[in-house]
C-alpha positions in Angstrom: 187.4 -22.0 134.5 184.9 -23.3 136.7 182.9 -26.5 136.0 179.0 -25.2 135.2 176.7 -26.1 137.9 174.0 -28.7 137.7 171.4 -27.6 135.0 168.3 -28.2 137.9 167.7 -26.5 141.1 167.3 -29.0 144.2 165.6 -27.5 147.4 163.6 -29.7 150.1 159.8 -28.3 150.7 160.2 -29.7 154.4 163.7 -29.2 156.0 165.2 -32.5 157.5 162.6 -34.4 156.4 163.5 -37.2 153.8 161.7 -40.2 152.6 162.5 -43.5 154.2 161.9 -45.5 151.1 162.9 -44.3 147.8 159.1 -45.5 146.6 158.0 -42.4 148.8 160.2 -40.0 146.7 158.1 -37.4 145.5 159.4 -34.0 143.4 157.6 -31.3 141.2 158.9 -29.7 137.7 158.3 -26.4 137.2 158.1 -25.0 133.6 159.1 -21.0 134.8 158.9 -18.8 131.9 158.6 -21.4 128.8 156.6 -24.2 127.3 158.4 -27.2 127.8 158.2 -30.3 124.9 159.9 -33.1 125.4 162.0 -31.2 127.8 165.6 -33.2 129.0 165.1 -32.8 133.0 168.1 -33.8 135.2 168.4 -33.3 139.3 170.3 -35.6 142.0 169.2 -38.3 143.9 169.3 -37.3 147.5 172.3 -38.9 149.3 169.9 -41.0 151.8 168.0 -42.4 148.9 168.5 -45.8 147.5 167.8 -47.1 144.0 167.1 -49.6 141.9 166.6 -50.1 138.1 162.8 -50.9 137.8 161.6 -47.5 138.4 159.2 -45.7 136.8 158.4 -41.8 137.1 154.3 -41.7 138.0 153.0 -38.4 137.6 150.0 -36.9 139.5 148.1 -37.4 136.3 148.7 -41.2 135.9 151.2 -41.3 133.0 154.6 -43.2 133.6 157.7 -42.2 132.4 161.2 -44.0 132.0 163.8 -42.4 134.4 167.5 -43.1 134.7 170.2 -42.6 137.4 173.9 -41.7 136.4 176.9 -42.9 137.9 176.7 -39.5 139.6 173.4 -40.1 141.2 171.6 -37.7 138.7 168.5 -38.7 137.6 167.3 -37.8 134.4 163.9 -37.9 132.2 162.3 -36.7 129.2 159.3 -34.1 130.3 156.4 -34.8 127.5 154.3 -31.3 127.8 154.4 -28.5 130.5 153.2 -25.3 129.3 154.6 -22.1 130.7 154.2 -21.0 134.3 152.9 -24.8 135.1 154.1 -27.3 137.9 154.0 -31.1 137.4 154.1 -33.5 140.7 156.1 -37.0 140.2 156.9 -40.0 142.4 159.0 -42.9 141.9 156.8 -45.5 141.3 158.4 -49.4 141.1 157.9 -51.1 137.9 155.5 -54.1 137.3 158.2 -56.0 136.4 161.7 -56.0 137.9 163.5 -55.6 134.8 165.3 -52.8 133.9 163.4 -50.2 131.3 163.6 -51.2 127.5 166.9 -49.0 126.3 165.7 -45.7 124.0 169.2 -45.3 123.5 171.7 -48.1 122.5 175.5 -48.1 122.4 177.5 -50.8 120.8 181.1 -51.1 119.8 181.7 -51.6 116.4 185.6 -51.9 115.3 187.1 -48.3 116.4 183.9 -47.0 116.9 181.0 -46.9 119.3 177.7 -46.3 117.8 174.4 -45.0 119.4 170.8 -45.9 118.4 167.6 -44.0 119.3 164.5 -46.3 119.2 166.7 -48.4 116.5 167.5 -45.7 114.1 171.4 -44.5 113.9 172.2 -41.0 115.6 175.9 -40.2 115.5 179.1 -42.5 116.3 182.4 -42.2 118.4 185.3 -42.6 116.4 187.9 -43.6 119.4 191.2 -45.0 118.2 191.8 -43.9 114.7 190.2 -45.9 112.0 191.1 -46.8 108.6 191.2 -43.9 106.2 188.8 -43.4 103.2 191.2 -42.5 100.6 194.4 -44.1 99.5 196.0 -41.1 99.3 196.1 -39.5 102.9 199.1 -39.2 104.5 199.5 -41.2 107.8 200.6 -37.5 109.7 196.8 -37.2 109.6 195.6 -40.3 111.4 193.0 -39.1 114.3 190.7 -40.8 116.8 188.7 -38.7 119.7 185.8 -37.3 117.4 182.4 -37.6 116.4 181.5 -39.1 112.9 179.1 -40.0 111.4 175.9 -38.2 112.4 172.6 -38.7 111.2 169.4 -36.9 110.6 166.0 -38.5 112.4 165.4 -39.7 108.2 169.1 -41.0 108.0 170.8 -38.5 106.1 174.4 -38.4 106.7 175.1 -34.5 108.3 178.8 -34.7 108.7 181.8 -35.8 106.9 185.5 -37.0 107.5 188.9 -36.5 106.2 187.3 -33.6 104.0 188.9 -33.5 100.5 190.1 -29.9 100.7 190.6 -29.9 104.4 191.6 -33.4 105.5 192.3 -32.2 108.8 188.4 -32.0 109.6 186.8 -34.5 111.3 182.8 -34.2 111.7 182.9 -32.9 115.2 186.2 -32.4 116.9 188.0 -29.9 119.3 191.6 -28.8 118.7 193.3 -25.1 119.2 194.9 -23.9 116.1 197.2 -20.5 117.5 198.7 -21.6 121.0 202.0 -21.0 122.9 203.4 -23.8 125.5 206.7 -23.3 126.8 207.8 -21.0 124.5 206.6 -23.0 121.5 204.0 -22.8 119.3 202.5 -26.1 118.7 199.4 -25.8 116.3 196.7 -29.0 117.0 194.3 -28.0 114.5 196.5 -28.2 111.2 198.0 -31.7 112.1 199.6 -31.6 108.2 202.2 -29.2 109.8 203.2 -31.9 112.3 203.7 -29.2 115.1 200.6 -30.6 117.2 198.1 -33.7 117.2 195.3 -34.5 119.8 195.2 -38.0 120.5 192.7 -40.6 122.0 193.4 -41.9 125.2 190.9 -44.3 126.4 187.1 -44.8 126.5 186.4 -44.5 130.1 182.8 -45.9 130.0 180.1 -46.1 127.5 176.7 -46.9 128.1 172.8 -47.7 126.9 169.5 -46.4 128.5 166.2 -46.1 128.4 166.5 -41.9 128.6 170.0 -41.5 127.4 173.3 -43.3 126.2 176.2 -41.9 126.4 180.3 -42.0 126.7 183.1 -40.6 128.9 186.7 -40.5 126.6 190.0 -39.0 127.6 191.9 -37.3 124.7 195.3 -35.6 125.0 196.9 -32.4 123.2 200.3 -33.2 122.4 203.0 -30.8 121.5 205.5 -32.1 118.5 207.6 -29.5 118.7 209.3 -30.3 122.1 212.5 -32.2 122.3 210.3 -35.4 122.8 206.2 -35.2 122.1 205.0 -33.6 125.1 201.1 -33.6 126.4 199.9 -30.0 127.1 196.3 -30.7 127.8 194.4 -33.6 128.9 191.1 -33.7 127.8 187.8 -35.5 129.0 184.5 -35.7 126.7 181.5 -36.8 127.9 178.7 -37.3 125.3 175.0 -37.7 126.0 172.7 -38.7 123.3 168.8 -38.5 124.6 166.1 -41.1 123.5 163.7 -38.4 122.3 162.1 -38.1 118.7 160.5 -34.7 118.5 157.1 -35.9 118.0 155.7 -33.7 114.9 159.2 -32.3 114.8 161.5 -35.3 114.7 164.9 -34.3 116.1 167.8 -36.0 117.4 169.7 -34.0 120.7 173.2 -35.2 122.1 175.4 -33.0 124.5 178.8 -32.8 124.7 180.9 -31.4 127.6 184.6 -30.9 127.0 186.7 -30.6 130.4 190.6 -29.6 129.4 193.2 -29.2 132.2 196.8 -28.8 132.0 198.8 -32.0 131.9 202.0 -30.0 133.6 202.5 -27.0 135.8 202.8 -25.3 132.0 199.9 -23.1 130.8 198.6 -23.4 127.4 198.1 -19.8 126.0 196.3 -19.1 123.4 196.5 -16.0 121.0 193.8 -14.1 119.3 193.0 -15.8 115.9 189.8 -16.6 113.9 189.3 -20.0 114.3 189.9 -23.0 116.9 187.7 -24.9 119.3 184.7 -26.7 118.7 184.5 -27.7 115.1 181.7 -28.9 112.7 182.5 -30.4 109.3 179.0 -31.0 107.0 178.0 -33.3 104.9 180.5 -33.2 101.2 177.4 -32.5 99.2 177.1 -29.1 101.1 180.2 -28.1 99.9 180.6 -24.7 97.7 178.9 -21.4 98.5 175.7 -21.7 97.0 175.1 -25.6 98.9 175.4 -24.4 102.4 173.4 -22.1 104.4 173.7 -20.6 107.8 171.3 -19.2 110.5 172.2 -17.6 113.4 170.5 -17.0 116.9 170.7 -12.9 115.5 168.7 -14.1 112.5 171.7 -13.3 110.1 171.6 -15.8 107.0 174.6 -14.1 104.8 177.5 -16.5 105.9 180.0 -13.5 105.4 178.5 -11.1 107.4 177.9 -13.6 110.2 181.3 -14.7 110.5 183.1 -13.5 113.6 180.1 -12.0 115.1 178.7 -13.8 118.7 175.7 -16.1 118.7 173.5 -17.9 121.5 173.1 -20.8 118.4 173.9 -21.5 114.8 172.1 -24.0 112.5 173.9 -25.2 109.2 172.4 -27.3 106.8 172.0 -28.2 103.2 170.6 -30.7 100.8 171.7 -34.5 101.3 170.4 -36.3 97.9 168.0 -33.7 97.0 166.6 -32.9 100.5 167.1 -30.3 103.2 169.0 -31.4 106.1 171.0 -29.8 109.3 172.1 -29.4 112.8 171.3 -26.5 115.0 174.9 -26.0 117.7 173.5 -24.2 120.9 176.5 -22.9 122.9 176.0 -22.9 126.7 175.6 -19.7 128.4 178.1 -20.7 131.3 180.8 -21.3 128.2 183.4 -19.0 128.2 182.9 -15.7 126.4 179.5 -16.6 125.8 177.8 -16.1 123.6 181.0 -17.1 121.7 182.0 -15.7 118.6 181.8 -17.9 115.5 183.6 -18.4 112.4 181.3 -19.1 109.2 183.4 -20.1 106.2 182.7 -18.4 103.0 182.6 -21.1 101.0 182.7 -24.6 102.7 179.9 -26.3 105.1 182.5 -25.7 108.3 181.6 -23.8 111.5 183.7 -23.6 114.6 182.6 -21.6 118.2 186.2 -19.8 118.3 186.0 -17.8 121.6 189.9 -16.9 120.4 188.4 -14.1 118.1 187.7 -11.9 121.4 191.7 -11.7 121.9 194.6 -13.5 123.7 193.7 -16.0 127.0 194.9 -19.1 128.5 194.2 -22.6 129.8 196.4 -22.5 133.7 197.3 -25.2 135.9 194.5 -26.1 138.5 191.7 -24.3 136.5 189.8 -26.7 134.4 188.4 -25.3 130.8 185.1 -26.8 130.6 182.8 -26.3 126.9 179.6 -27.2 127.1 177.4 -27.6 123.3 173.9 -29.2 122.4 173.5 -30.4 119.0 169.9 -30.3 117.8 169.7 -32.7 114.3 166.5 -32.3 112.1 165.4 -32.7 108.8 163.9 -29.7 106.5 164.9 -26.1 107.0 165.5 -24.7 109.8 162.5 -23.7 112.2 164.5 -20.2 114.1 161.5 -20.2 116.8 161.9 -24.1 117.4 165.4 -23.9 117.9 165.2 -20.6 120.5 162.5 -23.1 122.5 165.4 -25.8 122.5 167.9 -23.2 123.4 165.8 -22.1 126.5 165.4 -25.8 127.5 169.3 -26.0 127.5 170.1 -22.8 129.0 167.1 -22.3 131.3 165.9 -25.9 132.5 162.7 -26.3 134.5 163.5 -25.9 137.9 163.1 -29.5 140.1 161.9 -29.1 143.9 162.2 -32.1 146.1 159.6 -32.6 149.1 158.5 -35.6 151.2 155.6 -37.5 150.7 
């Protein structure tokens, strides 16, 4: 598999002319075929440009916006409003003070968790090292780290579950494979209670807070427990970004997960046709039972039985928490393997999974990283199909950025 390309188009209006000072740096953003409202925009800073944290973006109409650069010199900002077909011009402007803009997204380490807040409100936590069990009856074999939980809605409702009563191996948002073959053995990294395989947290490479986004990069490994000695089949890198936007009239949180899986040896990991395995989501325990959780797919299917094993650009899963509706839309990037990916919609439980193995046998081979990208939209209330579709277009078809000289 090949790593996805950057989600913005970079070109130069005048070939060979690059501003001598970063303050002269200008670019335009084109909405393209879609209306843009609080849209994440990213593009690379040209190599010749220097950078300092005291910059803001200033539009041709005078509005100022925070802008952030990450370690790969990718700039990010949130475009507040740009109608379909229109273009807006921006330049970098020095902030009035030399202090960095206040963090809209704050990352805080709390024991074995890394917690993220947007404008002071909790959004999502990353369970790094294995934490404490929530119940005394859970067997040690289920101890696990390397997943996202808890996830909260803008009103503070808990959206995910962990160590579910009837599926102890389910953990908020997590990413194991089920039916596999590795060096002639059949490790199962999903059903870890069988002791055939597990996914382990390895290290937290970095974490950050920021005016536009906060996030982290972490390492996991898929361990074959059927080998004479436990052997790593895959190494995995997670990059998660939480964006500092609020959704204005329709409050929502947005965060992205990119998983990059590589073979840990010269041996491939073979994946057989199977009905689940991949990026999974476990919803709040209050959604348990066939009448307590509700699905809506990008194809408009609300019957979870009919929607099961269909393909979708996105799927919304939700239910009532303390009497009020809330939920999450999970968006599948169009560059993902076998996109739009087939889906597992559980018939009675608040469980969802993108499962590319439903379409037949495949494998992850040495030298070809398997890259998966997903975006999560967390909001209170019933799902708004048009709004989710708009947000998917922002993700799948972002605005074009054209860089030019002053």
